[in-house]
N, C-alpha and C positions, 0 to 999 in steps of 0.2 A: 548240745554243749557238752554233755557227758562224754560222748565219743571223742570230741576234740580234746578234752582234758586227758582222757586215757591215751590217746595217740601222742600228745605232748609229753606226758610222763614217760611213756615207753621210749620216745626219742631222747629224752634227757638221760634215762638209765643206760640206753645204748651208747650214747656219747661218752659217758663216764665209766663204761664197762672196761675191765682190764682183760686184754686178750680175747675180747668178744664175749666174755662171761659176765653176765649181770648177776652179781652176788656181793654180799657184804665183804669189805676188804679186811675185816677183822676175823670173823668166825666162818665165813663162807656160806651163810644162809642165802638161798637163792629163790625163795618164795617172794615174788615181786610185791605182794601185798604187805610184806614185812619190811620193805626197804625204804630208806630215806636218803636224802642228800645231806652230807656233812661238810661243814667248813673245816678244812684240815687244820687251820691255825687257830681254831677256837674263837673266831671273830664273828660268829653268827649274830650275836645280839647287836653288835655295832652295825653289821651289814643290814640287818632288818630295819634299823632306825632310819635308813636312807630311803625315802619314798620311791625313788626310781628303781630300787632293787626289788621291791615287792616281797610278798610272801605267797606261799602256795603256788598257784598257777602263774602269778605275777613274777615270782622268783624263777620259775622254769622259763618263762618268756625272756626274762633278763639274761639268763644263761645262754639261751639260743641266740638272741640278738647280739651278744657279745662274743660269739664264736667259741663257746664252751671254754671259758677261761680256766686256767689252772687254779688250784687251791680248794678244790672240791673233790669229794669221793663218795662212794656209795657205802653206807653202813646200814645194818638192820636197826630197827628202833631200839632194841635192847642195848646193842653196843653203842649207839649214838647217845642214849640216855646215860649209860655208865660213863662214857667219856666226858659228857657234860657235867655230871654230878661228882665224879671222882678224879677227873683229870686224865684218867686212863681206864680202858676197859679191862676187866679181870682176864679176859682171853689173852690180851697182850702181856699181862703180868705173867700168866702161866707159860706163854710161848717164850718169853724172855728168860725165864728161869729154867726152862727145859723140862 
């Protein structure tokens, strides 16, 4: 089961990689252990409430079964948390202000 979960996670990350690069869309972190899937429109809480969407592996299975739908991106856990808690990651604020 552990091998299946690892393969599924790798498949999800590969599907949402940009230009074939598996990395955080905000800061560029590429250590896969630090990466998570993010709901681009900040609708993760509502999405998780629907039982057919699942969480964890169930979420990954849903993404795969639905043909890798848009509205998701790879973020590292730090950027994902900052986006959730503050509405924007500090990396984005720094990039936007130059």
